[in-house]
C-alpha positions, 0 to 999 in steps of 0.5 A: 500500500502507498504511504505518506511521510510528514515532517513537523519541523520547528525552530529547534526540533523536527519530527517525522511521521509515517502514515498509512492511507487512513492517516494512522501513525505507523512510526514517529521519531524526533531529532533535535534539529531545526531552522535555528541550526541552519541559521547558526550554520549559515546553510540549510545543509544541516537541516536537510541532513537531519531530516534525511537521517530521520527518513533513512531511520524510518525506512530501516526501522519499518522495512518499507521501501522508498518506492512505497512512499507516495509523497512527503509533506512538510510544514513549519520552519522548513518554509522560512528563509533558513528552512528548505525553501522560503514560502510566503505566509498566507494572510488570515483568515484562511481555510483548509481549502486555501492551505491545500491550494497553496502547497508548494512543491520543492525538489530536494536534490542534495540527499532526498532526490525527490519532491517534498511538498511544503505547507505555508504558514500564516500571518497577520498584516498591518502598518503597526509592527507591534501588531504583526504576528506570524506562525509556521507549522502551528496552522496544522495543529489549529486545523487538526483541533477544529473538530474536537473543539467544536464537539467540546465547546459547541456554544463558545463563539471565541476560543483562545488556542495556546500552542506552546513551543520555541515560540508560543502562539495564541490563536483567536478562533471564531468558529472555524476561522482564525481571526487573530494571532498573538506570538511570543518568544518563550521556549527560545528565551528559556533555552537562551537563559539556560545555556548562555547565562549565569542562570544555567545553574538554576534552570538545568537542575533536575526537577519534576513537575511544577510549584504553582505558587512559585510560578505565580510569584514569578509572574507577579514579580514580572508585573511589579519589577519588569523582566530584568529584575524579576529574572535576577531574583531567580539568580539571587534565590540560588545565590542565597540558597532560598527555595528548592531547585523545583521552586526556583525553576518554577519561579523562572517559568513564571517570569519567562511565560508570564509576559505572554499572559500579560499580553493576552490580558491586553488582547482580551481588552482590545479586540478579543472581547467576549473570549473567556475560554483558553485551550492548551494544545500541549503536554501535561507540563505546559498545561499545568504551567499555563493553568497556574498562570491563567488562574484568576485571569480577569477575562479567560475564565476557563482553561481546557486541554488537548493533550499531545504525545508521540501517539496523538498529533493534531498536526497529523490531523491537520494534514488529513483535513487539508488533504481531504479537500482533494487538493495537494494529493 
């Protein structure tokens, strides 16, 4: 039978999926390689090599021949300037049909020697750069959640869909339309602090779970003192042996991610009026983190969760939705 390969490739990580004709996941594997590595190297060769390694590992592990792979699809940062090929964003609002019609065929001749079909990201527009947002890859997860959200929240006219990652994007959904995007740099900022600053000793301590009170303290100090002072307090906690490793790390998470929640408060006051439900598409850790940050939020009264795992990918569901339009196949 013919199979499909789908890459969900981000800033820091890329995951391959082998799908059968019913879009069941037969194999998946992740590698720590993404557009960031191409940007640092000044060449996309490192990304292509990483994607190809995932591809060869998949063929070896499953025993499937390359001739059995009908098509390869990819979304995410592979469409940015440091990806495989830059593909322009689509301007919201958009639909599955529009995305399907906008898929770009890229011939990769360095290692794959075959076509890879690239799915574009989304963006907002406007003259004020402060209001401009964009995403690449998350459009697949958004489409993949629509049926579940419709069934779970049939009466909600507006939903704030949070997609944590290297960049955390919050999507305003009105029905099945993406009407706004709010983008923040969260995972990348946490990674930079944990690898290139004196806070590495704090943020790399081995811990499990979260301390919700310390998460909220970090967010509160962010509002009170600003980012620079709030994150310094995390350093002071370790320097003067205040708190446990879990408390210090939870505090830092509150500082780094608290700014996103502050921004959501502003959005709910200016354009997202009537939005009272936030839904996380994430693992349990990120759900608990944002659940703590959004507790007692003045506008977002309800926090839901759509769990993801190796076995459950809303991006794969999004690909299925796009290809069911009868285009791009």
